[in-house]
mmCIF file of the C-alpha atoms, coordinates in Angstrom:
data_MODEL
# 
_entry.id   MODEL 
# 
loop_
_atom_site.group_PDB 
_atom_site.id 
_atom_site.type_symbol 
_atom_site.label_atom_id 
_atom_site.label_alt_id 
_atom_site.label_comp_id 
_atom_site.label_asym_id 
_atom_site.label_entity_id 
_atom_site.label_seq_id 
_atom_site.pdbx_PDB_ins_code 
_atom_site.Cartn_x 
_atom_site.Cartn_y 
_atom_site.Cartn_z 
_atom_site.occupancy 
_atom_site.B_iso_or_equiv 
_atom_site.pdbx_formal_charge 
_atom_site.auth_seq_id 
_atom_site.auth_comp_id 
_atom_site.auth_asym_id 
_atom_site.auth_atom_id 
_atom_site.pdbx_PDB_model_num 
ATOM 1   C CA . MET A 1 1   ? 5.563   -32.851 -22.228 1.00 0.00 ? 1   MET A CA 1 
ATOM 2   C CA . GLY A 1 2   ? 3.855   -29.476 -22.728 1.00 0.00 ? 2   GLY A CA 1 
ATOM 3   C CA . LYS A 1 3   ? 0.384   -30.945 -22.086 1.00 0.00 ? 3   LYS A CA 1 
ATOM 4   C CA . ILE A 1 4   ? 1.575   -32.591 -18.866 1.00 0.00 ? 4   ILE A CA 1 
ATOM 5   C CA . LEU A 1 5   ? 3.089   -29.321 -17.617 1.00 0.00 ? 5   LEU A CA 1 
ATOM 6   C CA . LEU A 1 6   ? -0.085  -27.405 -18.469 1.00 0.00 ? 6   LEU A CA 1 
ATOM 7   C CA . ALA A 1 7   ? -2.239  -30.037 -16.747 1.00 0.00 ? 7   ALA A CA 1 
ATOM 8   C CA . ALA A 1 8   ? -0.024  -29.914 -13.640 1.00 0.00 ? 8   ALA A CA 1 
ATOM 9   C CA . LEU A 1 9   ? -0.233  -26.116 -13.582 1.00 0.00 ? 9   LEU A CA 1 
ATOM 10  C CA . LEU A 1 10  ? -4.028  -26.148 -13.904 1.00 0.00 ? 10  LEU A CA 1 
ATOM 11  C CA . ILE A 1 11  ? -4.355  -28.763 -11.165 1.00 0.00 ? 11  ILE A CA 1 
ATOM 12  C CA . GLY A 1 12  ? -2.072  -26.715 -8.908  1.00 0.00 ? 12  GLY A CA 1 
ATOM 13  C CA . LEU A 1 13  ? -4.072  -23.553 -9.508  1.00 0.00 ? 13  LEU A CA 1 
ATOM 14  C CA . GLY A 1 14  ? -7.305  -25.428 -8.907  1.00 0.00 ? 14  GLY A CA 1 
ATOM 15  C CA . LEU A 1 15  ? -6.045  -26.889 -5.625  1.00 0.00 ? 15  LEU A CA 1 
ATOM 16  C CA . THR A 1 16  ? -4.860  -23.451 -4.493  1.00 0.00 ? 16  THR A CA 1 
ATOM 17  C CA . ALA A 1 17  ? -8.252  -21.892 -5.278  1.00 0.00 ? 17  ALA A CA 1 
ATOM 18  C CA . TYR A 1 18  ? -10.009 -24.798 -3.552  1.00 0.00 ? 18  TYR A CA 1 
ATOM 19  C CA . SER A 1 19  ? -7.863  -24.482 -0.422  1.00 0.00 ? 19  SER A CA 1 
ATOM 20  C CA . TYR A 1 20  ? -8.652  -20.764 -0.149  1.00 0.00 ? 20  TYR A CA 1 
ATOM 21  C CA . ALA A 1 21  ? -12.359 -21.388 -0.711  1.00 0.00 ? 21  ALA A CA 1 
ATOM 22  C CA . LYS A 1 22  ? -12.369 -24.219 1.858   1.00 0.00 ? 22  LYS A CA 1 
ATOM 23  C CA . SER A 1 23  ? -10.508 -22.114 4.444   1.00 0.00 ? 23  SER A CA 1 
ATOM 24  C CA . GLY A 1 24  ? -12.938 -19.212 4.044   1.00 0.00 ? 24  GLY A CA 1 
ATOM 25  C CA . LYS A 1 25  ? -10.066 -16.890 3.161   1.00 0.00 ? 25  LYS A CA 1 
ATOM 26  C CA . PRO A 1 26  ? -10.214 -14.892 -0.039  1.00 0.00 ? 26  PRO A CA 1 
ATOM 27  C CA . ALA A 1 27  ? -7.578  -15.564 -2.665  1.00 0.00 ? 27  ALA A CA 1 
ATOM 28  C CA . PRO A 1 28  ? -4.494  -13.331 -2.338  1.00 0.00 ? 28  PRO A CA 1 
ATOM 29  C CA . LEU A 1 29  ? -5.053  -9.824  -3.641  1.00 0.00 ? 29  LEU A CA 1 
ATOM 30  C CA . THR A 1 30  ? -3.564  -8.957  -7.021  1.00 0.00 ? 30  THR A CA 1 
ATOM 31  C CA . SER A 1 31  ? -3.410  -5.735  -9.020  1.00 0.00 ? 31  SER A CA 1 
ATOM 32  C CA . SER A 1 32  ? -4.180  -5.020  -12.649 1.00 0.00 ? 32  SER A CA 1 
ATOM 33  C CA . ALA A 1 33  ? -2.721  -1.485  -12.534 1.00 0.00 ? 33  ALA A CA 1 
ATOM 34  C CA . ASP A 1 34  ? 0.192   -0.440  -14.722 1.00 0.00 ? 34  ASP A CA 1 
ATOM 35  C CA . VAL A 1 35  ? 2.573   1.839   -12.815 1.00 0.00 ? 35  VAL A CA 1 
ATOM 36  C CA . ASP A 1 36  ? 5.152   4.183   -14.318 1.00 0.00 ? 36  ASP A CA 1 
ATOM 37  C CA . LEU A 1 37  ? 7.852   3.947   -11.636 1.00 0.00 ? 37  LEU A CA 1 
ATOM 38  C CA . GLU A 1 38  ? 9.469   7.281   -12.475 1.00 0.00 ? 38  GLU A CA 1 
ATOM 39  C CA . ARG A 1 39  ? 6.133   9.102   -12.155 1.00 0.00 ? 39  ARG A CA 1 
ATOM 40  C CA . TYR A 1 40  ? 5.385   7.218   -8.930  1.00 0.00 ? 40  TYR A CA 1 
ATOM 41  C CA . MET A 1 41  ? 8.598   8.335   -7.217  1.00 0.00 ? 41  MET A CA 1 
ATOM 42  C CA . GLY A 1 42  ? 8.492   11.228  -4.741  1.00 0.00 ? 42  GLY A CA 1 
ATOM 43  C CA . ARG A 1 43  ? 6.474   12.085  -1.640  1.00 0.00 ? 43  ARG A CA 1 
ATOM 44  C CA . TRP A 1 44  ? 3.082   10.493  -1.085  1.00 0.00 ? 44  TRP A CA 1 
ATOM 45  C CA . TRP A 1 45  ? 1.094   11.718  1.921   1.00 0.00 ? 45  TRP A CA 1 
ATOM 46  C CA . VAL A 1 46  ? -0.760  9.000   3.830   1.00 0.00 ? 46  VAL A CA 1 
ATOM 47  C CA . ILE A 1 47  ? -4.337  10.279  3.876   1.00 0.00 ? 47  ILE A CA 1 
ATOM 48  C CA . SER A 1 48  ? -5.893  7.204   5.485   1.00 0.00 ? 48  SER A CA 1 
ATOM 49  C CA . HIS A 1 49  ? -4.866  3.654   6.300   1.00 0.00 ? 49  HIS A CA 1 
ATOM 50  C CA . ILE A 1 50  ? -5.444  0.444   8.164   1.00 0.00 ? 50  ILE A CA 1 
ATOM 51  C CA . PRO A 1 51  ? -2.426  1.065   10.393  1.00 0.00 ? 51  PRO A CA 1 
ATOM 52  C CA . TYR A 1 52  ? 0.253   -1.329  11.514  1.00 0.00 ? 52  TYR A CA 1 
ATOM 53  C CA . PHE A 1 53  ? 2.292   -0.897  14.708  1.00 0.00 ? 53  PHE A CA 1 
ATOM 54  C CA . ALA A 1 54  ? 4.761   1.687   13.337  1.00 0.00 ? 54  ALA A CA 1 
ATOM 55  C CA . GLU A 1 55  ? 1.966   3.944   12.063  1.00 0.00 ? 55  GLU A CA 1 
ATOM 56  C CA . ASN A 1 56  ? -0.285  3.989   15.132  1.00 0.00 ? 56  ASN A CA 1 
ATOM 57  C CA . GLY A 1 57  ? -0.703  7.462   16.604  1.00 0.00 ? 57  GLY A CA 1 
ATOM 58  C CA . LYS A 1 58  ? 1.548   9.217   14.079  1.00 0.00 ? 58  LYS A CA 1 
ATOM 59  C CA . VAL A 1 59  ? 0.617   12.456  12.296  1.00 0.00 ? 59  VAL A CA 1 
ATOM 60  C CA . ALA A 1 60  ? 1.819   14.145  9.102   1.00 0.00 ? 60  ALA A CA 1 
ATOM 61  C CA . THR A 1 61  ? 2.927   10.789  7.706   1.00 0.00 ? 61  THR A CA 1 
ATOM 62  C CA . ALA A 1 62  ? 4.277   10.225  4.226   1.00 0.00 ? 62  ALA A CA 1 
ATOM 63  C CA . ASP A 1 63  ? 6.080   7.629   2.167   1.00 0.00 ? 63  ASP A CA 1 
ATOM 64  C CA . ILE A 1 64  ? 8.931   9.012   0.064   1.00 0.00 ? 64  ILE A CA 1 
ATOM 65  C CA . TYR A 1 65  ? 10.268  6.957   -2.837  1.00 0.00 ? 65  TYR A CA 1 
ATOM 66  C CA . ALA A 1 66  ? 13.458  7.384   -4.862  1.00 0.00 ? 66  ALA A CA 1 
ATOM 67  C CA . LEU A 1 67  ? 14.550  5.043   -7.648  1.00 0.00 ? 67  LEU A CA 1 
ATOM 68  C CA . LYS A 1 68  ? 18.162  3.907   -7.293  1.00 0.00 ? 68  LYS A CA 1 
ATOM 69  C CA . PRO A 1 69  ? 20.502  3.120   -10.236 1.00 0.00 ? 69  PRO A CA 1 
ATOM 70  C CA . ASP A 1 70  ? 20.372  -0.612  -9.394  1.00 0.00 ? 70  ASP A CA 1 
ATOM 71  C CA . GLY A 1 71  ? 16.563  -0.641  -9.798  1.00 0.00 ? 71  GLY A CA 1 
ATOM 72  C CA . LYS A 1 72  ? 15.825  -0.832  -6.078  1.00 0.00 ? 72  LYS A CA 1 
ATOM 73  C CA . ILE A 1 73  ? 13.776  1.880   -4.411  1.00 0.00 ? 73  ILE A CA 1 
ATOM 74  C CA . ASP A 1 74  ? 14.660  3.940   -1.350  1.00 0.00 ? 74  ASP A CA 1 
ATOM 75  C CA . ASN A 1 75  ? 11.494  3.860   0.757   1.00 0.00 ? 75  ASN A CA 1 
ATOM 76  C CA . VAL A 1 76  ? 11.385  6.379   3.597   1.00 0.00 ? 76  VAL A CA 1 
ATOM 77  C CA . PHE A 1 77  ? 8.471   6.520   6.036   1.00 0.00 ? 77  PHE A CA 1 
ATOM 78  C CA . ALA A 1 78  ? 8.359   10.092  7.390   1.00 0.00 ? 78  ALA A CA 1 
ATOM 79  C CA . TYR A 1 79  ? 6.201   10.962  10.391  1.00 0.00 ? 79  TYR A CA 1 
ATOM 80  C CA . ARG A 1 80  ? 5.753   13.094  13.470  1.00 0.00 ? 80  ARG A CA 1 
ATOM 81  C CA . LYS A 1 81  ? 4.733   11.822  16.882  1.00 0.00 ? 81  LYS A CA 1 
ATOM 82  C CA . ALA A 1 82  ? 2.766   15.052  17.332  1.00 0.00 ? 82  ALA A CA 1 
ATOM 83  C CA . PHE A 1 83  ? 2.403   18.365  15.549  1.00 0.00 ? 83  PHE A CA 1 
ATOM 84  C CA . GLY A 1 84  ? 5.159   20.730  16.636  1.00 0.00 ? 84  GLY A CA 1 
ATOM 85  C CA . GLN A 1 85  ? 7.638   17.860  16.988  1.00 0.00 ? 85  GLN A CA 1 
ATOM 86  C CA . PRO A 1 86  ? 10.374  17.254  14.399  1.00 0.00 ? 86  PRO A CA 1 
ATOM 87  C CA . GLU A 1 87  ? 9.848   14.929  11.472  1.00 0.00 ? 87  GLU A CA 1 
ATOM 88  C CA . GLN A 1 88  ? 11.343  11.501  12.038  1.00 0.00 ? 88  GLN A CA 1 
ATOM 89  C CA . ARG A 1 89  ? 12.198  8.940   9.376   1.00 0.00 ? 89  ARG A CA 1 
ATOM 90  C CA . MET A 1 90  ? 12.300  5.187   9.086   1.00 0.00 ? 90  MET A CA 1 
ATOM 91  C CA . GLN A 1 91  ? 14.421  3.912   6.181   1.00 0.00 ? 91  GLN A CA 1 
ATOM 92  C CA . ALA A 1 92  ? 13.546  0.879   4.070   1.00 0.00 ? 92  ALA A CA 1 
ATOM 93  C CA . THR A 1 93  ? 14.452  -0.519  0.671   1.00 0.00 ? 93  THR A CA 1 
ATOM 94  C CA . ALA A 1 94  ? 11.943  -1.862  -1.822  1.00 0.00 ? 94  ALA A CA 1 
ATOM 95  C CA . ARG A 1 95  ? 12.201  -3.943  -4.930  1.00 0.00 ? 95  ARG A CA 1 
ATOM 96  C CA . VAL A 1 96  ? 9.590   -4.571  -7.573  1.00 0.00 ? 96  VAL A CA 1 
ATOM 97  C CA . TYR A 1 97  ? 8.670   -8.138  -8.401  1.00 0.00 ? 97  TYR A CA 1 
ATOM 98  C CA . PRO A 1 98  ? 9.359   -8.740  -12.107 1.00 0.00 ? 98  PRO A CA 1 
ATOM 99  C CA . GLY A 1 99  ? 6.366   -9.163  -14.376 1.00 0.00 ? 99  GLY A CA 1 
ATOM 100 C CA . THR A 1 100 ? 3.939   -7.236  -12.146 1.00 0.00 ? 100 THR A CA 1 
ATOM 101 C CA . ARG A 1 101 ? 3.745   -3.991  -14.151 1.00 0.00 ? 101 ARG A CA 1 
ATOM 102 C CA . ASN A 1 102 ? 5.550   -2.351  -11.177 1.00 0.00 ? 102 ASN A CA 1 
ATOM 103 C CA . THR A 1 103 ? 2.606   -2.969  -8.826  1.00 0.00 ? 103 THR A CA 1 
ATOM 104 C CA . HIS A 1 104 ? 3.942   -5.667  -6.468  1.00 0.00 ? 104 HIS A CA 1 
ATOM 105 C CA . TRP A 1 105 ? 6.767   -4.608  -4.151  1.00 0.00 ? 105 TRP A CA 1 
ATOM 106 C CA . GLN A 1 106 ? 8.736   -6.235  -1.379  1.00 0.00 ? 106 GLN A CA 1 
ATOM 107 C CA . VAL A 1 107 ? 9.813   -3.705  1.247   1.00 0.00 ? 107 VAL A CA 1 
ATOM 108 C CA . ARG A 1 108 ? 12.632  -4.493  3.685   1.00 0.00 ? 108 ARG A CA 1 
ATOM 109 C CA . PHE A 1 109 ? 13.050  -2.645  6.967   1.00 0.00 ? 109 PHE A CA 1 
ATOM 110 C CA . TRP A 1 110 ? 16.058  -2.780  9.287   1.00 0.00 ? 110 TRP A CA 1 
ATOM 111 C CA . GLY A 1 111 ? 18.354  -4.518  6.827   1.00 0.00 ? 111 GLY A CA 1 
ATOM 112 C CA . GLY A 1 112 ? 15.747  -7.091  5.866   1.00 0.00 ? 112 GLY A CA 1 
ATOM 113 C CA . LEU A 1 113 ? 14.748  -8.203  9.376   1.00 0.00 ? 113 LEU A CA 1 
ATOM 114 C CA . ILE A 1 114 ? 11.172  -7.195  8.594   1.00 0.00 ? 114 ILE A CA 1 
ATOM 115 C CA . ARG A 1 115 ? 9.709   -7.666  5.138   1.00 0.00 ? 115 ARG A CA 1 
ATOM 116 C CA . ALA A 1 116 ? 6.366   -6.566  3.801   1.00 0.00 ? 116 ALA A CA 1 
ATOM 117 C CA . GLN A 1 117 ? 4.619   -6.959  0.477   1.00 0.00 ? 117 GLN A CA 1 
ATOM 118 C CA . LEU A 1 118 ? 2.722   -4.040  -1.001  1.00 0.00 ? 118 LEU A CA 1 
ATOM 119 C CA . LEU A 1 119 ? 0.453   -3.809  -4.014  1.00 0.00 ? 119 LEU A CA 1 
ATOM 120 C CA . ILE A 1 120 ? -0.284  -0.609  -5.865  1.00 0.00 ? 120 ILE A CA 1 
ATOM 121 C CA . LEU A 1 121 ? -3.940  -1.285  -6.641  1.00 0.00 ? 121 LEU A CA 1 
ATOM 122 C CA . GLU A 1 122 ? -4.800  1.914   -8.491  1.00 0.00 ? 122 GLU A CA 1 
ATOM 123 C CA . VAL A 1 123 ? -3.141  5.201   -9.399  1.00 0.00 ? 123 VAL A CA 1 
ATOM 124 C CA . SER A 1 124 ? -5.061  8.150   -10.780 1.00 0.00 ? 124 SER A CA 1 
ATOM 125 C CA . PRO A 1 125 ? -4.150  9.034   -14.384 1.00 0.00 ? 125 PRO A CA 1 
ATOM 126 C CA . ASP A 1 126 ? -2.463  12.246  -13.150 1.00 0.00 ? 126 ASP A CA 1 
ATOM 127 C CA . TYR A 1 127 ? -0.651  10.435  -10.296 1.00 0.00 ? 127 TYR A CA 1 
ATOM 128 C CA . ARG A 1 128 ? -2.397  12.619  -7.664  1.00 0.00 ? 128 ARG A CA 1 
ATOM 129 C CA . TRP A 1 129 ? -3.707  9.680   -5.579  1.00 0.00 ? 129 TRP A CA 1 
ATOM 130 C CA . ALA A 1 130 ? -3.007  5.968   -5.191  1.00 0.00 ? 130 ALA A CA 1 
ATOM 131 C CA . LEU A 1 131 ? -4.647  3.012   -3.468  1.00 0.00 ? 131 LEU A CA 1 
ATOM 132 C CA . ILE A 1 132 ? -2.223  0.580   -1.838  1.00 0.00 ? 132 ILE A CA 1 
ATOM 133 C CA . GLY A 1 133 ? -2.871  -2.821  -0.283  1.00 0.00 ? 133 GLY A CA 1 
ATOM 134 C CA . ASN A 1 134 ? -1.101  -6.051  0.492   1.00 0.00 ? 134 ASN A CA 1 
ATOM 135 C CA . PRO A 1 135 ? -1.765  -9.604  -0.727  1.00 0.00 ? 135 PRO A CA 1 
ATOM 136 C CA . ASP A 1 136 ? -3.540  -10.770 2.454   1.00 0.00 ? 136 ASP A CA 1 
ATOM 137 C CA . ARG A 1 137 ? -5.685  -7.595  2.706   1.00 0.00 ? 137 ARG A CA 1 
ATOM 138 C CA . SER A 1 138 ? -4.574  -6.854  6.271   1.00 0.00 ? 138 SER A CA 1 
ATOM 139 C CA . LEU A 1 139 ? -3.266  -3.381  5.389   1.00 0.00 ? 139 LEU A CA 1 
ATOM 140 C CA . ALA A 1 140 ? -4.431  -0.600  3.079   1.00 0.00 ? 140 ALA A CA 1 
ATOM 141 C CA . TRP A 1 141 ? -3.518  3.003   2.367   1.00 0.00 ? 141 TRP A CA 1 
ATOM 142 C CA . VAL A 1 142 ? -4.897  5.979   0.486   1.00 0.00 ? 142 VAL A CA 1 
ATOM 143 C CA . PHE A 1 143 ? -1.962  8.092   -0.705  1.00 0.00 ? 143 PHE A CA 1 
ATOM 144 C CA . ALA A 1 144 ? -2.069  11.572  -2.223  1.00 0.00 ? 144 ALA A CA 1 
ATOM 145 C CA . ARG A 1 145 ? 0.460   14.066  -3.539  1.00 0.00 ? 145 ARG A CA 1 
ATOM 146 C CA . ASP A 1 146 ? -1.149  16.809  -1.436  1.00 0.00 ? 146 ASP A CA 1 
ATOM 147 C CA . PRO A 1 147 ? -1.350  16.474  2.354   1.00 0.00 ? 147 PRO A CA 1 
ATOM 148 C CA . VAL A 1 148 ? -5.032  17.416  2.569   1.00 0.00 ? 148 VAL A CA 1 
ATOM 149 C CA . MET A 1 149 ? -7.933  15.685  0.817   1.00 0.00 ? 149 MET A CA 1 
ATOM 150 C CA . ASP A 1 150 ? -11.577 16.651  1.059   1.00 0.00 ? 150 ASP A CA 1 
ATOM 151 C CA . ASP A 1 151 ? -13.929 14.233  2.827   1.00 0.00 ? 151 ASP A CA 1 
ATOM 152 C CA . ALA A 1 152 ? -15.973 13.375  -0.287  1.00 0.00 ? 152 ALA A CA 1 
ATOM 153 C CA . THR A 1 153 ? -12.904 12.400  -2.341  1.00 0.00 ? 153 THR A CA 1 
ATOM 154 C CA . LEU A 1 154 ? -11.503 10.354  0.532   1.00 0.00 ? 154 LEU A CA 1 
ATOM 155 C CA . ALA A 1 155 ? -14.828 8.566   1.050   1.00 0.00 ? 155 ALA A CA 1 
ATOM 156 C CA . GLY A 1 156 ? -14.953 7.725   -2.663  1.00 0.00 ? 156 GLY A CA 1 
ATOM 157 C CA . LEU A 1 157 ? -11.420 6.319   -2.646  1.00 0.00 ? 157 LEU A CA 1 
ATOM 158 C CA . GLN A 1 158 ? -12.047 4.311   0.509   1.00 0.00 ? 158 GLN A CA 1 
ATOM 159 C CA . GLU A 1 159 ? -15.202 2.950   -1.121  1.00 0.00 ? 159 GLU A CA 1 
ATOM 160 C CA . LYS A 1 160 ? -13.088 1.852   -4.127  1.00 0.00 ? 160 LYS A CA 1 
ATOM 161 C CA . LEU A 1 161 ? -11.132 -0.317  -1.688  1.00 0.00 ? 161 LEU A CA 1 
ATOM 162 C CA . ARG A 1 162 ? -14.315 -2.306  -0.996  1.00 0.00 ? 162 ARG A CA 1 
ATOM 163 C CA . ALA A 1 163 ? -13.970 -3.870  -4.465  1.00 0.00 ? 163 ALA A CA 1 
ATOM 164 C CA . TYR A 1 164 ? -10.578 -5.231  -3.342  1.00 0.00 ? 164 TYR A CA 1 
ATOM 165 C CA . GLY A 1 165 ? -12.064 -6.854  -0.232  1.00 0.00 ? 165 GLY A CA 1 
ATOM 166 C CA . TYR A 1 166 ? -11.442 -4.082  2.303   1.00 0.00 ? 166 TYR A CA 1 
ATOM 167 C CA . ASP A 1 167 ? -13.954 -2.621  4.744   1.00 0.00 ? 167 ASP A CA 1 
ATOM 168 C CA . PRO A 1 168 ? -13.875 1.185   4.329   1.00 0.00 ? 168 PRO A CA 1 
ATOM 169 C CA . ALA A 1 169 ? -14.971 1.518   7.973   1.00 0.00 ? 169 ALA A CA 1 
ATOM 170 C CA . ALA A 1 170 ? -11.615 -0.001  9.025   1.00 0.00 ? 170 ALA A CA 1 
ATOM 171 C CA . MET A 1 171 ? -9.725  2.908   7.452   1.00 0.00 ? 171 MET A CA 1 
ATOM 172 C CA . LYS A 1 172 ? -8.428  5.664   9.756   1.00 0.00 ? 172 LYS A CA 1 
ATOM 173 C CA . ARG A 1 173 ? -7.751  9.207   8.561   1.00 0.00 ? 173 ARG A CA 1 
ATOM 174 C CA . VAL A 1 174 ? -4.204  10.368  9.274   1.00 0.00 ? 174 VAL A CA 1 
ATOM 175 C CA . PRO A 1 175 ? -4.115  13.945  10.561  1.00 0.00 ? 175 PRO A CA 1 
ATOM 176 C CA . GLN A 1 176 ? -1.875  15.901  8.202   1.00 0.00 ? 176 GLN A CA 1 
ATOM 177 C CA . THR A 1 177 ? -2.602  19.298  9.753   1.00 0.00 ? 177 THR A CA 1 
ATOM 178 C CA . PRO A 1 178 ? -3.426  20.220  13.379  1.00 0.00 ? 178 PRO A CA 1 
ATOM 179 C CA . ASP A 1 179 ? -7.045  21.061  12.472  1.00 0.00 ? 179 ASP A CA 1 
ATOM 180 C CA . GLN A 1 180 ? -7.601  17.424  11.412  1.00 0.00 ? 180 GLN A CA 1 
ATOM 181 C CA . LEU A 1 181 ? -6.938  16.078  14.890  1.00 0.00 ? 181 LEU A CA 1 
ATOM 182 C CA . PRO A 1 182 ? -9.979  14.317  16.366  1.00 0.00 ? 182 PRO A CA 1 
ATOM 183 C CA . ALA A 1 183 ? -11.713 16.150  19.199  1.00 0.00 ? 183 ALA A CA 1 
ATOM 184 C CA . SER A 1 184 ? -10.711 14.841  22.628  1.00 0.00 ? 184 SER A CA 1 
ATOM 185 C CA . ASN A 1 185 ? -13.397 13.491  24.921  1.00 0.00 ? 185 ASN A CA 1 
# 
């Protein structure tokens, strides 16, 4: 029975890999990081990203995480529509998929009406920066504990995302201070 189950599993994995190769799509992104959830909690400034609709045009953005007693995670997206305007917040709840070394999360917005999957791809040993993606590689983020990151460090981190199948040129810097706003034409 064990050999049959193993054979079925291998055939299934082979067919999945073949279907992705045939479709021209890369296999879903995975992470080999090992994340200490307690160290990961707190405010992470969004330094750059491939934005989705809720992030477009926002400044001073951050994700704020707090571990709840039931193991779920409060996930708050904090942002400003412009500098000088009050911080606004969008509340979500996340849960970590078991067996993923705390790297694969499902985030639920608006009571679960919208769900997203996130992958913590890398975290610096001192938990000062993190690279985040999602399984289909449509979104990516560079997070940092400090709101400002020098250009060379950011370029290096965005280049690290290339190894995960992202185009660093698709990343947009998020202005965290008024002097980071792009010049108007």
